N, C-alpha and C positions, 0 to 999 in steps of 0.2 A: 504493500500500500504506500502511495506517495505520502511523504511527511508534510504536515501542515505547518507553514511558517508565517501565519498571520491569524492569531487568535486573541480574543478579548475576554476579560474576566471582570469581576466586580471592582477591580482596581481602576477600570475605565469608567468615566462618568456616565456613559450611556449603556452600561451593562450591569446586570444584577446577578450573574451566574458566578458561583465560586470557582476558583481555579481547579479545585479537585474534580468538579463535575466535568469541566472541559477535558481534563487529563484522562479521566476514566472513559470518556467517550472516544477519545483518540485511541486508547488501548483496545477498546472493544472493536474498533475498525481495523486493527492490526498494524497501526503505526508504531515504529520503534524509536522515533525522535520527533519532537515538536518544539515550537518556539512560541511562547506567550509574548505578545507584543502590545501591551496596553497603551492607550492614548496618552500623549503628553503634548498638548497644544498650549503653549505659553503665550501670555499677553494677547488673549482674544476675548471678545465680548460675546457671550452665548448664554442661552437659558440653561445649558448643561455645563458642569464644571469638568473641563477636559484637562485639568492640571493633575499630573500623576504625583502621588506622594512617594517619591523615589526612596527616601530613607526607610519607609515601611515596606515598600515593594520588594527590595532586594533581600532582606532577611526572610520574608515569607516565601519567595521563590527559591532561595537556597535551601530552606527547610523542606520544601516540596521536592526539590531535586534529590535530596537525601532520602526522603520517604519513598520515592518511586524508583530509586536505583535498582536496577535489575529487571524492572518492568517496562520502563521507557526512559529515554534520555531527554531530560528537560533542559532546553536552552532558554536563557533569560534575554528577552528582547524588549524593544520599545518602538512605538510608532510616533516619531517626532513630527510635529507640525512645522513645516518649513516656512520661514518668513525671513527676508533679508535683513530687516531692521533689528532682528535679535540674533544676528549671526554669531556674535561673540558668546552669547549665552548658550546657544546650541552647541557650539564647539566645545565649550567648557563641560556641558553635560555629557557629551559623547566621549570626552577624555577622562572625566572624573570617575565615572562608574564603569565597572567591568562587564558591559553588555556583551553578549555573544553575537547579537544581530540588531541592526538599526534600520527600520524602514523610514524613509523620508517621504512624507505625504503632503499634498496640497489640499487642505480642508477649508482654508479661509483666503479669499481673494478680495483685495480692497476692503478688508474687514468683514466680509460677508461669506457665509457658508453656502455654496451652491445647493446644499440640501434643501434650503428654504426658498420659496418663491421670490422673496425680496431681491435676491441676487439677479433675477431676470427682468425686474421692473425697469422700464425705460431702455431695454436692449432687445434687439432681435435675437433669435436663438443663435444665429451665426455670430453675432457680436459677442454674446456671452461665452460661446465656446472659444472663439478667438482670444478673448481676454484671458480665459483660464489657461490656455496653452502658452500665451505670451508670458504671463507671470510665472508659470511653471518653468519655462526656459530660463528666465532671469535668475530664478532660485537655484536651479541645477547648475547653472554657470558659476554662481557665486559661492555656493555652500559645499562643504566637504565633510559634513557631520553624519553622513548616512552611508549605508552599504548598497541599498536597492531603492529605486523609486517605486512607491506604491501606486496602484491603480491609476495609471497615467491619464486615462480619460474618465476619471471619477465624475466629472461634470455631466457626462452623458446619462448617468444613472438617474439624475433628478431633473434634467432639463425639460423644457416643453416638449411633449410627445416623446421624451426619452431618446431612443436611438432611431426613431422613424426618420427617414430621409437623412440620416447621418452617414456620410460617405467619407471614409478616411482620406481618400485622395484630395478631397476639397480642403484638407487642413495640413497637408504634408509640408507646406512651407513653414509651418509652426512646429510640427511634430518631428521632422527630420533633424533639426538642430538639437532638440532634446535628446534624441537617441544617439546622435553622433557625440554629443558632449558626455553622456553617460559612458560610452565606450572609451572615449579618449581618457577619461578620468578613472577608469577601472571600476566604475559602478555598474550595478546590475539593474534589471527590470523585473517587476513582479507580474505574474499571471494571477489575477485575483478572481476567483470563481464566484465571488459575491454578486457579480453581474447577472449570473443565472438566477440567483435568489431574488433579485430585484426585477425580474421579468424581461431582461434584455435579450435573452436567448444566446448571449455571448459573455465571455469574461471581460474584465477590465484590465488592460486594454483589450480591444477586440482583435480578431485574428489578423486583420490587415496591418495593424501596428506591430504585433508580435512577429509576423512574417518579415516586415520591413526591418525590424531590429536584427533579425537573424541575417538578412541579406547584407546589412551593413557591417556584419562581423560580430554582433553581440552574442555572448555566450553565457554570461552570468544571469540565471533566470530562476527565481524562487516561485513556489506555488503556495498560495494561501487562500483560505476560505473566507477570511474576514468575519468569522463566526462570532456572534454575540449570544447565540443560543446553542446548546449541545447538538440539536438536530441539524445544525448547519455545518458542523465540523466536517471537513473533507468533502463538502458538497460538490458533486459533479467532477470529482477528481479523475475518475476513469475516462470520462469524456474529454477532460482537459488534456490528459496524456495523449489521446489520439489526435486531438486538435494540434497540439504542439509538435507532434511528429510530422503532421502534414505541413507545418510551418518550417520544417527543416531541423528541428531540435532532436537530439538523441539523448541528451542529459538534462537534468535539472539540478538546482543548487540548494544546499543547506549550508548553514554557517555555524562555526564554533569559535569562540574567541575572536570574532570579526574576520575569520578566515573562511573563504568559500571552499566547499567540498562538493565534487560533482558526482552525482548518482545517475545510473541509467534509468530512463523512462521505461515503465513496465509495458 
């Protein structure tokens, strides 16, 4: 079974599931390694508190790693919310704590989360998507605090009509620089199967972007469910494996101590 490297627990402000429940679900699915990556979006305004209590998080995760030793290997990760104006803070966090894996994600653009309709007010769908990709590129270019870029086309999950009429080639002028910068900087890309859960019929990013990443020489690729509920752990992973092989991948990536390890796709 593919190992899930994007999982949330009650340490995330938008999740109420204890870490043990997520871990037990992964074990039941036959996973031998997972990474919990709870949210840490610093300096944002939201109805939900996305600030991770890192001093409490680490001891709890280390205790769980010991408790589950021999049953599953637990890696300790974080999903950092990327923003250029807090670059020094993000760099400090990434260096100060011994994370095994760091996802860099774009959840807030111009202070607004594309999850909410307010982000799209006064913008056409194309303008909203373009702005998301433009800001994502500026962050990937400037920041080095992460290992893999999470759900590159996250905006499509929640945009007007979601991915209806969303054609990747219409946005390649914005997406290609993101992918090329990731490759040049030795960063990876995530295949996030949460897109299936959200009704897209595709992962985030979609196949067109994943295929383009591989064509450009991209190799570091993690697979994550973005699960906030146990029933979503490992969601559509078998389908994702076939999809990724069709895109030209033969391996996927896990991380330990910020070091990528390549495993064959089943």
